[in-house]
N, C-alpha and C positions, 0 to 999 in steps of 0.2 A: 424616541430619541433621535436627534438629527444625525445623519450619516454623511460621510464624505468619501468619495472615491478618487484616488490618484493613479493615473495610468503611468506606465514606465516611460511614456513620452512626455510626462509632466503635465498633461491635461488633467484638470481637476474639476469636479462637479459635486455639489452638495444637494441634499434633499431632506425633508422632514423624517423620512424613514426609508427602509430598504425598498418598499414598493415604489416609492417616488424616484428612486435611483435607477431602477431597472431600465426604463425607457431611455433616459439620457445616456447611460453607459452603453447600451446596445447601439444607439445612434452614433456614438463616437467611434465604436469599433467598425461599424459599417462604413463610415466615412474615412477614417484615418488608417484603419488596419483591416481592409476587406480580405486580404490574403489569409488571415487567421481563421476565417469562417466561424466566428464566435456567434452562437445563437442565444436566444433569450434564456433558455434553460441554464446554459453555462454561466451566463451573467448572474442569474438569481442564485445559483449554487455558490458562486464565488462570494457574492455580497453577504449571503446568509452565513457562510463560513467565517467571514471576518468578524461577525457578531459573536459567534460561539467559541472561537478558538482561544486557547490560553495565551496570555502574554509571555509565558515562560519560554524564551527562545535562546538565551545565552547558554553556551556550553559550560558545564560545571568542570572545574579543574580536577575535582576528586568526587567519587561516588561511593556509596556504601556497598555492603555485601550484595552480590548478585545471586538471585535464585531463579533457576529455569525450570518450568513445569510444562506439561502438555496442555494444549487447548482442550478444554472440557466444557460441556454445557453449563455446569455450575459456575463457570467464570463469565457467563454471558453479560452480567451487569457491569463487571469491571472492564470487559472488552468494549462495551458500548461507551462507557465513560472515556476510555482511552482514545477511541476513534472519534468521538464527538468533539473532544477538546484539545488533546495533546499530540496525537500522532502526526498531524499535519500543521502544527502551530505556526511554522514559518513558510508554509506553502499552501495557501488557501485554494489555489487553482485545482489542487487534487484532493481537497478535503471532502468531496462528494463521492469518492471512490468506494470507501469502506472495504477495500480489497476485493471488490466484485469484478474487476476488469477482466481477469482471465476466465473466471467462471462464466462470463457472458460473451466470450468469443474474442476478447482482446481487440487488436487492430482490425480483425476481420468482421467486426460487428459495426455496420454503418449507423446503427441506432444508439450506440453507446452514448453519444453526446446529447441525446434527447431524454436521458434518465435524470430525474430529480434525486437529490441526495437522500431524501427520505425513503425512496424506493430501494436504493442500494443498502441503506442501513437496515431496513426491514428484512431484506433478503439475506443479508449476511447473518443477522441474528437468528433467523430461521435455520440457516445452515449450521450455525454453532449449536443451537438447541437440539438439532436432529443428528449431530455428529457427522455431518457431511463435509465439514472442514476440519482438517487436522494440522498439527504442527506444534509450535512451542511459544511460550510466553516468558518474558523476562521481568522479574520484579526486583526493585531496589528499595530497601527499607519499607517493604510491604506495599509498594506502589507499582502498578503495572506501567512499564516504560518501553517495552519492546515486544514485537510480534513477528513470527515467521510462519507463513502459509506454506505447508508442505502436505499436499493432498494427492490422492490417487490421480494419475494422469488422465484417466477416463473422464474425470469431472470437468476437464478443461477443453471445450470444443476446438480451440485453435491448436491444441497440442496432441489431442487424442488421435490414434492411428487405427483404432479398431483391434489392436493387439496390445492392450494396455494392462492386462492382469499382472499383478505383482510389481508394477512400476509406479513409484511415487514421483511427483514433480514438486521441486522447491521453486516457488514462483515469486515470492514477495517478502521483503523485510520492511517493517515500520519501526522506527526508533525515535522516541521523543527527542527534540533538538538538544536539550541539556545533557543528554546521556550518550550522544554520539562521540565516536573517537575513543571509546573505553573498552573496545573489544567485544561489545555485546552481540554484534552480528555473528562472530565466530561461536560464541556461547549458544546463541539461538539455533545456529545451524547444527551444532553438535546435538542439542536437545531434539531438534526436528528429525534428524536421522535416527536417533534412538527410538523415537516414537514410531516412525515408519517401520523400523525393524520389529518393534513389539507388536505391530498390527499385521505382521506377516508379509510385508513387502520384501522382495528379493533384491531390488535395486532402486536407485533414485537417480534422477537427472535434474539438471538445472540449466538456466539460460542466461549466462552472465552478460552484464552490460559491457559495451566496448570500452577499451582503454581510454578513449577520448571523450566518453560520454560525460556531460555535466552531472554534478552531484545528484540533482533531482531525478536523473534518469537511471541512477544506479540502484533503484529499488529492487531489482532482481538479483542483486549481489554482484560483486566484482569477480573477475577471473582469478585473481590472486587468492581471494577468500576461499574459493572452491578448491584450487590446486593445493593450498596449504592443508585442507581438510581431507586430502586423499583422492579427490575427483581426478578424472583424466578426460582429455579432449576426445569427443566422439564425433563431432561435426563442426565444420567451420562456418557454414552458412545454412541456417542461422547458427550462431555460436552456441554449442551445446556441450555439456560435460556430464559425465556419469560416474557412478560409484556402486560397487557391489555391497549389499548389506548382509550377505551370507556369513 
């Protein structure tokens, strides 16, 4: 199927398929936007995401009953479908993450941009299957529409301090575009904290996005979200909040 890529600068190029687009798109970024440092892997991840992502992007004015449950291995297929198609429907640039960013070192991992989306997908599903990722899921009318990754701090290389026993880290929220603005993040956070407590964690911490961060950078949760849930500021740089689960 013929594919077309349109850059934010309005440059447009077409090709018979994704393979044919990778070269021209990479050449465009090298010439017009070299400061972005876009590599071939990032280009391919983006173009392949555009093919698989759901067209459902418009926010719903009303949603059905919300049900929040813990992340469990038996939910693996639903999680895969959610991340494959709907979690990043309006932001294909991040659709290759599969919530592996912090597990692989975050901004401290220079090789992050060299990972294909299939690798992140496989590794995340392996973690779900083995119980190495915990947190909560939000369902509306039986459909998975939200995710909160709240896992032991020791699992995250850029957050671990070597003294991580009993501390959980809330690192990421994913909510399908039609369901945003309906309080799902607060519900997911409540469920994630309950799950951490049930697993024996004594406390949890989180790393809110700054007040001026654009919406796509607020995936770690906003400061207001955490303060309203009872968290308190523990560090200003980097911004960190914490809560006792005792």
